[in-house]
Biotite code that builds the C-alpha atoms (Angstrom):
import biotite.structure as struc

atoms = struc.array([
    struc.Atom([156.751, -58.253, 289.126], chain_id="A", res_id=1, res_name="MET", atom_name="CA", element="C"),
    struc.Atom([153.449, -59.309, 287.592], chain_id="A", res_id=2, res_name="GLY", atom_name="CA", element="C"),
    struc.Atom([151.625, -56.210, 288.848], chain_id="A", res_id=3, res_name="LEU", atom_name="CA", element="C"),
    struc.Atom([149.358, -53.927, 286.841], chain_id="A", res_id=4, res_name="ALA", atom_name="CA", element="C"),
    struc.Atom([147.331, -50.834, 287.611], chain_id="A", res_id=5, res_name="GLY", atom_name="CA", element="C"),
    struc.Atom([143.636, -50.641, 286.849], chain_id="A", res_id=6, res_name="CYS", atom_name="CA", element="C"),
    struc.Atom([142.960, -48.136, 284.056], chain_id="A", res_id=7, res_name="HIS", atom_name="CA", element="C"),
    struc.Atom([139.769, -46.964, 285.821], chain_id="A", res_id=8, res_name="ILE", atom_name="CA", element="C"),
    struc.Atom([140.508, -46.682, 289.554], chain_id="A", res_id=9, res_name="CYS", atom_name="CA", element="C"),
    struc.Atom([144.328, -47.226, 289.687], chain_id="A", res_id=10, res_name="ASP", atom_name="CA", element="C"),
    struc.Atom([143.994, -50.278, 291.958], chain_id="A", res_id=11, res_name="GLN", atom_name="CA", element="C"),
    struc.Atom([147.152, -52.412, 291.799], chain_id="A", res_id=12, res_name="VAL", atom_name="CA", element="C"),
    struc.Atom([146.297, -55.951, 290.704], chain_id="A", res_id=13, res_name="VAL", atom_name="CA", element="C"),
    struc.Atom([148.556, -59.005, 290.487], chain_id="A", res_id=14, res_name="ARG", atom_name="CA", element="C"),
    struc.Atom([148.475, -60.762, 287.125], chain_id="A", res_id=15, res_name="LEU", atom_name="CA", element="C"),
    struc.Atom([149.763, -64.258, 287.603], chain_id="A", res_id=16, res_name="SER", atom_name="CA", element="C"),
    struc.Atom([150.039, -65.154, 283.909], chain_id="A", res_id=17, res_name="ASP", atom_name="CA", element="C"),
    struc.Atom([150.566, -61.562, 282.632], chain_id="A", res_id=18, res_name="MET", atom_name="CA", element="C"),
    struc.Atom([147.132, -61.653, 280.997], chain_id="A", res_id=19, res_name="SER", atom_name="CA", element="C"),
    struc.Atom([143.885, -59.806, 281.700], chain_id="A", res_id=20, res_name="ALA", atom_name="CA", element="C"),
    struc.Atom([142.319, -59.913, 285.177], chain_id="A", res_id=21, res_name="ALA", atom_name="CA", element="C"),
    struc.Atom([139.379, -58.349, 287.012], chain_id="A", res_id=22, res_name="THR", atom_name="CA", element="C"),
    struc.Atom([139.859, -55.382, 289.313], chain_id="A", res_id=23, res_name="CYS", atom_name="CA", element="C"),
    struc.Atom([138.630, -56.206, 292.844], chain_id="A", res_id=24, res_name="PRO", atom_name="CA", element="C"),
    struc.Atom([137.570, -52.584, 293.438], chain_id="A", res_id=25, res_name="ARG", atom_name="CA", element="C"),
    struc.Atom([135.642, -51.523, 290.308], chain_id="A", res_id=26, res_name="CYS", atom_name="CA", element="C"),
    struc.Atom([135.348, -54.933, 288.589], chain_id="A", res_id=27, res_name="HIS", atom_name="CA", element="C"),
    struc.Atom([136.745, -53.630, 285.300], chain_id="A", res_id=28, res_name="SER", atom_name="CA", element="C"),
    struc.Atom([139.157, -55.594, 283.130], chain_id="A", res_id=29, res_name="THR", atom_name="CA", element="C"),
    struc.Atom([142.821, -55.002, 283.959], chain_id="A", res_id=30, res_name="VAL", atom_name="CA", element="C"),
    struc.Atom([145.531, -55.492, 281.333], chain_id="A", res_id=31, res_name="HIS", atom_name="CA", element="C"),
    struc.Atom([149.288, -55.506, 281.722], chain_id="A", res_id=32, res_name="TYR", atom_name="CA", element="C"),
    struc.Atom([149.363, -53.000, 278.841], chain_id="A", res_id=33, res_name="ARG", atom_name="CA", element="C"),
    struc.Atom([146.514, -50.937, 277.427], chain_id="A", res_id=34, res_name="LYS", atom_name="CA", element="C"),
    struc.Atom([145.004, -53.002, 274.591], chain_id="A", res_id=35, res_name="PRO", atom_name="CA", element="C"),
    struc.Atom([145.604, -51.719, 271.037], chain_id="A", res_id=36, res_name="ASP", atom_name="CA", element="C"),
    struc.Atom([147.157, -48.574, 272.495], chain_id="A", res_id=37, res_name="SER", atom_name="CA", element="C"),
    struc.Atom([149.120, -47.439, 269.431], chain_id="A", res_id=38, res_name="MET", atom_name="CA", element="C"),
    struc.Atom([146.316, -47.773, 266.870], chain_id="A", res_id=39, res_name="ASN", atom_name="CA", element="C"),
    struc.Atom([143.766, -46.040, 269.081], chain_id="A", res_id=40, res_name="ARG", atom_name="CA", element="C"),
    struc.Atom([146.183, -43.217, 269.949], chain_id="A", res_id=41, res_name="ALA", atom_name="CA", element="C"),
    struc.Atom([146.976, -42.641, 266.261], chain_id="A", res_id=42, res_name="TRP", atom_name="CA", element="C"),
    struc.Atom([143.261, -42.647, 265.358], chain_id="A", res_id=43, res_name="ALA", atom_name="CA", element="C"),
    struc.Atom([142.403, -40.010, 267.969], chain_id="A", res_id=44, res_name="PHE", atom_name="CA", element="C"),
    struc.Atom([145.496, -37.949, 267.130], chain_id="A", res_id=45, res_name="LEU", atom_name="CA", element="C"),
    struc.Atom([144.875, -37.860, 263.359], chain_id="A", res_id=46, res_name="ILE", atom_name="CA", element="C"),
    struc.Atom([141.261, -36.850, 264.018], chain_id="A", res_id=47, res_name="SER", atom_name="CA", element="C"),
    struc.Atom([142.513, -34.068, 266.315], chain_id="A", res_id=48, res_name="ALA", atom_name="CA", element="C"),
    struc.Atom([144.892, -32.805, 263.614], chain_id="A", res_id=49, res_name="PHE", atom_name="CA", element="C"),
    struc.Atom([141.959, -32.672, 261.168], chain_id="A", res_id=50, res_name="ILE", atom_name="CA", element="C"),
    struc.Atom([139.830, -30.705, 263.649], chain_id="A", res_id=51, res_name="MET", atom_name="CA", element="C"),
    struc.Atom([142.717, -28.292, 264.291], chain_id="A", res_id=52, res_name="TYR", atom_name="CA", element="C"),
    struc.Atom([142.275, -26.736, 260.821], chain_id="A", res_id=53, res_name="ILE", atom_name="CA", element="C"),
    struc.Atom([138.621, -25.599, 261.071], chain_id="A", res_id=54, res_name="PRO", atom_name="CA", element="C"),
    struc.Atom([139.161, -24.702, 264.729], chain_id="A", res_id=55, res_name="ALA", atom_name="CA", element="C"),
    struc.Atom([141.571, -21.953, 263.632], chain_id="A", res_id=56, res_name="ASN", atom_name="CA", element="C"),
    struc.Atom([140.127, -20.971, 260.259], chain_id="A", res_id=57, res_name="THR", atom_name="CA", element="C"),
    struc.Atom([136.370, -20.880, 260.965], chain_id="A", res_id=58, res_name="GLU", atom_name="CA", element="C"),
    struc.Atom([134.582, -18.289, 263.097], chain_id="A", res_id=59, res_name="ALA", atom_name="CA", element="C"),
    struc.Atom([134.646, -19.106, 266.781], chain_id="A", res_id=60, res_name="ILE", atom_name="CA", element="C"),
    struc.Atom([132.372, -16.207, 267.814], chain_id="A", res_id=61, res_name="MET", atom_name="CA", element="C"),
    struc.Atom([129.606, -14.340, 265.986], chain_id="A", res_id=62, res_name="VAL", atom_name="CA", element="C"),
    struc.Atom([128.925, -10.887, 267.414], chain_id="A", res_id=63, res_name="THR", atom_name="CA", element="C"),
    struc.Atom([125.795, -8.860, 266.736], chain_id="A", res_id=64, res_name="GLY", atom_name="CA", element="C"),
    struc.Atom([125.511, -5.157, 267.542], chain_id="A", res_id=65, res_name="ALA", atom_name="CA", element="C"),
    struc.Atom([122.732, -2.808, 266.408], chain_id="A", res_id=66, res_name="LEU", atom_name="CA", element="C"),
    struc.Atom([121.582, -5.225, 263.728], chain_id="A", res_id=67, res_name="GLY", atom_name="CA", element="C"),
    struc.Atom([125.047, -5.780, 262.262], chain_id="A", res_id=68, res_name="GLN", atom_name="CA", element="C"),
    struc.Atom([126.834, -9.108, 262.605], chain_id="A", res_id=69, res_name="LYS", atom_name="CA", element="C"),
    struc.Atom([130.540, -9.845, 262.507], chain_id="A", res_id=70, res_name="SER", atom_name="CA", element="C"),
    struc.Atom([132.458, -13.077, 262.952], chain_id="A", res_id=71, res_name="SER", atom_name="CA", element="C"),
    struc.Atom([135.888, -13.586, 264.471], chain_id="A", res_id=72, res_name="ASP", atom_name="CA", element="C"),
    struc.Atom([138.333, -16.440, 264.247], chain_id="A", res_id=73, res_name="THR", atom_name="CA", element="C"),
    struc.Atom([140.922, -17.180, 266.929], chain_id="A", res_id=74, res_name="ILE", atom_name="CA", element="C"),
    struc.Atom([143.680, -15.688, 264.789], chain_id="A", res_id=75, res_name="LEU", atom_name="CA", element="C"),
    struc.Atom([141.675, -12.546, 263.969], chain_id="A", res_id=76, res_name="SER", atom_name="CA", element="C"),
    struc.Atom([141.024, -12.071, 267.683], chain_id="A", res_id=77, res_name="GLY", atom_name="CA", element="C"),
    struc.Atom([144.751, -12.329, 268.402], chain_id="A", res_id=78, res_name="ILE", atom_name="CA", element="C"),
    struc.Atom([145.529, -9.757, 265.686], chain_id="A", res_id=79, res_name="LEU", atom_name="CA", element="C"),
    struc.Atom([142.799, -7.471, 267.052], chain_id="A", res_id=80, res_name="TYR", atom_name="CA", element="C"),
    struc.Atom([144.291, -7.424, 270.541], chain_id="A", res_id=81, res_name="PHE", atom_name="CA", element="C"),
    struc.Atom([147.790, -6.911, 269.131], chain_id="A", res_id=82, res_name="LEU", atom_name="CA", element="C"),
    struc.Atom([146.594, -3.957, 267.050], chain_id="A", res_id=83, res_name="ALA", atom_name="CA", element="C"),
    struc.Atom([145.073, -2.343, 270.161], chain_id="A", res_id=84, res_name="HIS", atom_name="CA", element="C"),
    struc.Atom([148.170, -2.890, 272.287], chain_id="A", res_id=85, res_name="GLY", atom_name="CA", element="C"),
    struc.Atom([146.756, -5.688, 274.450], chain_id="A", res_id=86, res_name="ASP", atom_name="CA", element="C"),
    struc.Atom([149.691, -8.010, 273.756], chain_id="A", res_id=87, res_name="TRP", atom_name="CA", element="C"),
    struc.Atom([149.476, -9.863, 277.124], chain_id="A", res_id=88, res_name="PRO", atom_name="CA", element="C"),
    struc.Atom([145.914, -10.959, 276.337], chain_id="A", res_id=89, res_name="LEU", atom_name="CA", element="C"),
    struc.Atom([146.912, -11.801, 272.768], chain_id="A", res_id=90, res_name="ALA", atom_name="CA", element="C"),
    struc.Atom([149.799, -13.879, 274.111], chain_id="A", res_id=91, res_name="LEU", atom_name="CA", element="C"),
    struc.Atom([147.504, -15.789, 276.475], chain_id="A", res_id=92, res_name="VAL", atom_name="CA", element="C"),
    struc.Atom([145.005, -16.563, 273.698], chain_id="A", res_id=93, res_name="ILE", atom_name="CA", element="C"),
    struc.Atom([147.765, -17.561, 271.262], chain_id="A", res_id=94, res_name="PHE", atom_name="CA", element="C"),
    struc.Atom([149.436, -19.820, 273.827], chain_id="A", res_id=95, res_name="SER", atom_name="CA", element="C"),
    struc.Atom([146.262, -21.509, 275.082], chain_id="A", res_id=96, res_name="ALA", atom_name="CA", element="C"),
    struc.Atom([144.362, -21.799, 271.796], chain_id="A", res_id=97, res_name="SER", atom_name="CA", element="C"),
    struc.Atom([147.002, -22.133, 269.058], chain_id="A", res_id=98, res_name="VAL", atom_name="CA", element="C"),
    struc.Atom([150.390, -23.074, 270.479], chain_id="A", res_id=99, res_name="LEU", atom_name="CA", element="C"),
    struc.Atom([149.557, -25.497, 273.315], chain_id="A", res_id=100, res_name="LEU", atom_name="CA", element="C"),
    struc.Atom([147.155, -27.742, 271.339], chain_id="A", res_id=101, res_name="PRO", atom_name="CA", element="C"),
    struc.Atom([149.664, -27.955, 268.467], chain_id="A", res_id=102, res_name="LEU", atom_name="CA", element="C"),
    struc.Atom([152.568, -28.699, 270.804], chain_id="A", res_id=103, res_name="LEU", atom_name="CA", element="C"),
    struc.Atom([150.586, -31.407, 272.582], chain_id="A", res_id=104, res_name="LYS", atom_name="CA", element="C"),
    struc.Atom([149.691, -33.110, 269.310], chain_id="A", res_id=105, res_name="MET", atom_name="CA", element="C"),
    struc.Atom([153.295, -32.917, 268.139], chain_id="A", res_id=106, res_name="MET", atom_name="CA", element="C"),
    struc.Atom([154.550, -34.398, 271.430], chain_id="A", res_id=107, res_name="VAL", atom_name="CA", element="C"),
    struc.Atom([152.123, -37.327, 271.229], chain_id="A", res_id=108, res_name="ILE", atom_name="CA", element="C"),
    struc.Atom([153.025, -37.899, 267.565], chain_id="A", res_id=109, res_name="ALA", atom_name="CA", element="C"),
    struc.Atom([156.730, -37.859, 268.473], chain_id="A", res_id=110, res_name="TYR", atom_name="CA", element="C"),
    struc.Atom([156.210, -40.431, 271.249], chain_id="A", res_id=111, res_name="LEU", atom_name="CA", element="C"),
    struc.Atom([154.169, -42.690, 268.986], chain_id="A", res_id=112, res_name="LEU", atom_name="CA", element="C"),
    struc.Atom([156.806, -42.547, 266.244], chain_id="A", res_id=113, res_name="ILE", atom_name="CA", element="C"),
    struc.Atom([159.633, -43.245, 268.699], chain_id="A", res_id=114, res_name="MET", atom_name="CA", element="C"),
    struc.Atom([157.804, -46.271, 270.130], chain_id="A", res_id=115, res_name="VAL", atom_name="CA", element="C"),
    struc.Atom([157.013, -47.631, 266.676], chain_id="A", res_id=116, res_name="GLN", atom_name="CA", element="C"),
    struc.Atom([160.644, -47.276, 265.585], chain_id="A", res_id=117, res_name="ARG", atom_name="CA", element="C"),
    struc.Atom([161.876, -48.963, 268.735], chain_id="A", res_id=118, res_name="GLY", atom_name="CA", element="C"),
    struc.Atom([164.005, -46.075, 270.040], chain_id="A", res_id=119, res_name="HIS", atom_name="CA", element="C"),
    struc.Atom([165.006, -46.878, 273.618], chain_id="A", res_id=120, res_name="ALA", atom_name="CA", element="C"),
    struc.Atom([167.118, -43.785, 274.396], chain_id="A", res_id=121, res_name="LEU", atom_name="CA", element="C"),
    struc.Atom([166.105, -41.019, 276.831], chain_id="A", res_id=122, res_name="ARG", atom_name="CA", element="C"),
    struc.Atom([163.191, -42.926, 278.355], chain_id="A", res_id=123, res_name="LYS", atom_name="CA", element="C"),
    struc.Atom([162.884, -40.551, 281.328], chain_id="A", res_id=124, res_name="LYS", atom_name="CA", element="C"),
    struc.Atom([162.754, -37.496, 279.061], chain_id="A", res_id=125, res_name="GLU", atom_name="CA", element="C"),
    struc.Atom([160.053, -39.116, 276.917], chain_id="A", res_id=126, res_name="LYS", atom_name="CA", element="C"),
    struc.Atom([158.030, -40.010, 280.008], chain_id="A", res_id=127, res_name="THR", atom_name="CA", element="C"),
    struc.Atom([158.277, -36.390, 281.215], chain_id="A", res_id=128, res_name="ARG", atom_name="CA", element="C"),
    struc.Atom([157.116, -35.219, 277.785], chain_id="A", res_id=129, res_name="LEU", atom_name="CA", element="C"),
    struc.Atom([154.081, -37.467, 278.087], chain_id="A", res_id=130, res_name="TYR", atom_name="CA", element="C"),
    struc.Atom([153.246, -36.111, 281.557], chain_id="A", res_id=131, res_name="LEU", atom_name="CA", element="C"),
    struc.Atom([153.651, -32.520, 280.328], chain_id="A", res_id=132, res_name="ILE", atom_name="CA", element="C"),
    struc.Atom([151.349, -33.260, 277.376], chain_id="A", res_id=133, res_name="ALA", atom_name="CA", element="C"),
    struc.Atom([148.696, -34.566, 279.766], chain_id="A", res_id=134, res_name="GLU", atom_name="CA", element="C"),
    struc.Atom([148.949, -31.445, 281.935], chain_id="A", res_id=135, res_name="ILE", atom_name="CA", element="C"),
    struc.Atom([148.722, -29.118, 278.911], chain_id="A", res_id=136, res_name="MET", atom_name="CA", element="C"),
    struc.Atom([145.425, -30.620, 277.784], chain_id="A", res_id=137, res_name="GLY", atom_name="CA", element="C"),
    struc.Atom([143.316, -29.064, 280.525], chain_id="A", res_id=138, res_name="ARG", atom_name="CA", element="C"),
    struc.Atom([144.427, -25.504, 279.615], chain_id="A", res_id=139, res_name="TRP", atom_name="CA", element="C"),
    struc.Atom([143.370, -25.753, 275.961], chain_id="A", res_id=140, res_name="SER", atom_name="CA", element="C"),
    struc.Atom([139.674, -25.144, 276.668], chain_id="A", res_id=141, res_name="MET", atom_name="CA", element="C"),
    struc.Atom([140.122, -21.485, 277.679], chain_id="A", res_id=142, res_name="VAL", atom_name="CA", element="C"),
    struc.Atom([138.710, -20.174, 274.399], chain_id="A", res_id=143, res_name="ASP", atom_name="CA", element="C"),
    struc.Atom([135.649, -22.409, 274.562], chain_id="A", res_id=144, res_name="VAL", atom_name="CA", element="C"),
    struc.Atom([134.926, -21.344, 278.157], chain_id="A", res_id=145, res_name="PHE", atom_name="CA", element="C"),
    struc.Atom([135.265, -17.646, 277.282], chain_id="A", res_id=146, res_name="VAL", atom_name="CA", element="C"),
    struc.Atom([132.867, -17.934, 274.322], chain_id="A", res_id=147, res_name="VAL", atom_name="CA", element="C"),
    struc.Atom([130.391, -19.951, 276.400], chain_id="A", res_id=148, res_name="ALA", atom_name="CA", element="C"),
    struc.Atom([130.410, -17.372, 279.215], chain_id="A", res_id=149, res_name="ILE", atom_name="CA", element="C"),
    struc.Atom([130.032, -14.431, 276.826], chain_id="A", res_id=150, res_name="LEU", atom_name="CA", element="C"),
    struc.Atom([127.229, -16.163, 274.919], chain_id="A", res_id=151, res_name="ALA", atom_name="CA", element="C"),
    struc.Atom([125.381, -16.753, 278.189], chain_id="A", res_id=152, res_name="ALA", atom_name="CA", element="C"),
    struc.Atom([125.854, -13.213, 279.530], chain_id="A", res_id=153, res_name="LEU", atom_name="CA", element="C"),
    struc.Atom([125.421, -11.029, 276.430], chain_id="A", res_id=154, res_name="ILE", atom_name="CA", element="C"),
    struc.Atom([122.013, -11.706, 274.895], chain_id="A", res_id=155, res_name="GLN", atom_name="CA", element="C"),
    struc.Atom([120.188, -8.419, 274.238], chain_id="A", res_id=156, res_name="MET", atom_name="CA", element="C"),
    struc.Atom([118.451, -9.220, 270.970], chain_id="A", res_id=157, res_name="GLY", atom_name="CA", element="C"),
    struc.Atom([119.234, -6.840, 268.105], chain_id="A", res_id=158, res_name="GLU", atom_name="CA", element="C"),
    struc.Atom([121.035, -4.462, 270.448], chain_id="A", res_id=159, res_name="LEU", atom_name="CA", element="C"),
    struc.Atom([123.896, -6.767, 271.307], chain_id="A", res_id=160, res_name="SER", atom_name="CA", element="C"),
    struc.Atom([124.412, -10.533, 271.205], chain_id="A", res_id=161, res_name="SER", atom_name="CA", element="C"),
    struc.Atom([127.198, -13.086, 271.063], chain_id="A", res_id=162, res_name="ILE", atom_name="CA", element="C"),
    struc.Atom([126.804, -16.592, 269.666], chain_id="A", res_id=163, res_name="LYS", atom_name="CA", element="C"),
    struc.Atom([129.352, -19.395, 269.303], chain_id="A", res_id=164, res_name="PRO", atom_name="CA", element="C"),
    struc.Atom([130.585, -20.051, 265.774], chain_id="A", res_id=165, res_name="GLY", atom_name="CA", element="C"),
    struc.Atom([131.299, -23.360, 264.013], chain_id="A", res_id=166, res_name="PRO", atom_name="CA", element="C"),
    struc.Atom([134.926, -23.265, 265.152], chain_id="A", res_id=167, res_name="ALA", atom_name="CA", element="C"),
    struc.Atom([133.808, -23.694, 268.759], chain_id="A", res_id=168, res_name="GLY", atom_name="CA", element="C"),
    struc.Atom([132.605, -27.244, 268.148], chain_id="A", res_id=169, res_name="MET", atom_name="CA", element="C"),
    struc.Atom([135.702, -28.041, 266.070], chain_id="A", res_id=170, res_name="ALA", atom_name="CA", element="C"),
    struc.Atom([137.992, -26.627, 268.750], chain_id="A", res_id=171, res_name="PHE", atom_name="CA", element="C"),
    struc.Atom([136.291, -28.540, 271.561], chain_id="A", res_id=172, res_name="ALA", atom_name="CA", element="C"),
    struc.Atom([136.395, -31.726, 269.472], chain_id="A", res_id=173, res_name="SER", atom_name="CA", element="C"),
    struc.Atom([140.100, -31.214, 268.796], chain_id="A", res_id=174, res_name="MET", atom_name="CA", element="C"),
    struc.Atom([140.906, -30.777, 272.486], chain_id="A", res_id=175, res_name="VAL", atom_name="CA", element="C"),
    struc.Atom([138.818, -33.798, 273.529], chain_id="A", res_id=176, res_name="ILE", atom_name="CA", element="C"),
    struc.Atom([140.320, -36.000, 270.801], chain_id="A", res_id=177, res_name="LEU", atom_name="CA", element="C"),
    struc.Atom([143.833, -34.960, 271.845], chain_id="A", res_id=178, res_name="THR", atom_name="CA", element="C"),
    struc.Atom([143.029, -35.787, 275.470], chain_id="A", res_id=179, res_name="MET", atom_name="CA", element="C"),
    struc.Atom([141.693, -39.197, 274.412], chain_id="A", res_id=180, res_name="PHE", atom_name="CA", element="C"),
    struc.Atom([144.866, -39.791, 272.383], chain_id="A", res_id=181, res_name="SER", atom_name="CA", element="C"),
    struc.Atom([147.020, -39.124, 275.441], chain_id="A", res_id=182, res_name="ALA", atom_name="CA", element="C"),
    struc.Atom([144.755, -41.262, 277.646], chain_id="A", res_id=183, res_name="MET", atom_name="CA", element="C"),
    struc.Atom([144.830, -44.362, 275.436], chain_id="A", res_id=184, res_name="VAL", atom_name="CA", element="C"),
    struc.Atom([148.581, -44.140, 274.839], chain_id="A", res_id=185, res_name="PHE", atom_name="CA", element="C"),
    struc.Atom([150.423, -46.401, 277.271], chain_id="A", res_id=186, res_name="ASP", atom_name="CA", element="C"),
    struc.Atom([153.671, -44.712, 278.432], chain_id="A", res_id=187, res_name="PRO", atom_name="CA", element="C"),
    struc.Atom([154.936, -48.110, 279.573], chain_id="A", res_id=188, res_name="LYS", atom_name="CA", element="C"),
    struc.Atom([155.546, -48.854, 275.900], chain_id="A", res_id=189, res_name="LEU", atom_name="CA", element="C"),
    struc.Atom([158.427, -46.355, 276.064], chain_id="A", res_id=190, res_name="ILE", atom_name="CA", element="C"),
    struc.Atom([160.160, -48.554, 278.640], chain_id="A", res_id=191, res_name="TRP", atom_name="CA", element="C"),
    struc.Atom([159.277, -51.789, 276.844], chain_id="A", res_id=192, res_name="ASP", atom_name="CA", element="C"),
    struc.Atom([161.657, -50.799, 274.047], chain_id="A", res_id=193, res_name="GLN", atom_name="CA", element="C"),
    struc.Atom([164.686, -50.994, 276.350], chain_id="A", res_id=194, res_name="SER", atom_name="CA", element="C"),
    struc.Atom([163.565, -54.403, 277.646], chain_id="A", res_id=195, res_name="GLU", atom_name="CA", element="C"),
    struc.Atom([163.226, -55.711, 274.089], chain_id="A", res_id=196, res_name="LYS", atom_name="CA", element="C"),
    struc.Atom([166.663, -54.382, 273.169], chain_id="A", res_id=197, res_name="ASN", atom_name="CA", element="C"),
    struc.Atom([168.191, -55.994, 276.270], chain_id="A", res_id=198, res_name="ASN", atom_name="CA", element="C"),
    struc.Atom([166.569, -59.313, 275.390], chain_id="A", res_id=199, res_name="ASP", atom_name="CA", element="C"),
    struc.Atom([168.028, -59.124, 271.886], chain_id="A", res_id=200, res_name="ARG", atom_name="CA", element="C"),
    struc.Atom([171.492, -58.428, 273.254], chain_id="A", res_id=201, res_name="ARG", atom_name="CA", element="C"),
    struc.Atom([171.273, -61.331, 275.720], chain_id="A", res_id=202, res_name="ASN", atom_name="CA", element="C"),
    struc.Atom([170.161, -63.676, 272.968], chain_id="A", res_id=203, res_name="ASN", atom_name="CA", element="C"),
])
């Protein structure tokens, strides 16, 4: 129909020649498809996969008590709560900090691979997967928020203190990069595959 949505304010703009135009509301450039969507999504996603490793292997929280310091990773924290019978809390941390970020990255990678290979089947299911991946992103910052709150509240010098570890920055970077990967990916590309296949059949 020659219509496109602004990537900034969602204003619907008519593109007469299917090329770029200017949004009348926010004056940003409007494209029929997000420019260079696949390459940018892959770049953010690969960077997120790299950050996923130190986010789970390095210390996310450094605790000091009576002059003694100890560091905890996300996985060691999960094992600690399991050992003390707090399996609901361990399940929440595992789901929000380990499982959900990995699932989101795998979903985005799957969508990118399917688009690149030209698979046109199950377009609705793929679109739902993309929407679910976008929703999951906002829940992945639970660990970072918990560490930030504890570090702000518990500062008693040598008696007791909590400081964020190097994994905190890696974890936050991983979540942000994954969110950027989902944002720059254009889900319309999923539906473009069926249009291309129909054109080939007609020709």
